[in-house]
Residue, then its C-alpha position, 0 to 999 in steps of 0.5 A: s778474468s784478469a789481463n794483467t800478465g807482466l805489466s808491473n804497476l796495476n795503477i793504469k791511468r791510460v788504455f788505448c788501441n791501435n791495429w789489433v794492439k792494446y796500449a796501457i799507460c801506468s801511474s809509475g809512467n810504463v807504457y805497456k803493450s800487448n796484442l789484442h787477444s793477449y794477458n801478457w803485456t810487454m813494456i816499451s817505454e825502455g830508453l826514455p829519459v828518468g822522470v817521464n810522464p807519459t799523458s797519451l799516445a796518438f798513431f799514424g799509420n806505423t808512428m807511434i806518438l807520445t806525450t808526456s807532462t814533463h819531457g814534451v813529444y816523443k816520436 
């Protein structure tokens, strides 16, 4: 069944899961999160500079590290 309510772009490049939350990076560079058992996604990449191209996520406790191919690393 479809689980993409709230995603503005269905071209998903990467999916991550941490502490019962799933994260998706889409081809437009937006990052979304959703409860593991939910079908609704919320964009969490608001506030990042224009042109940031997220490539990966890492998690250390409650801290998320976002790497990009154009603007370095964000916490």
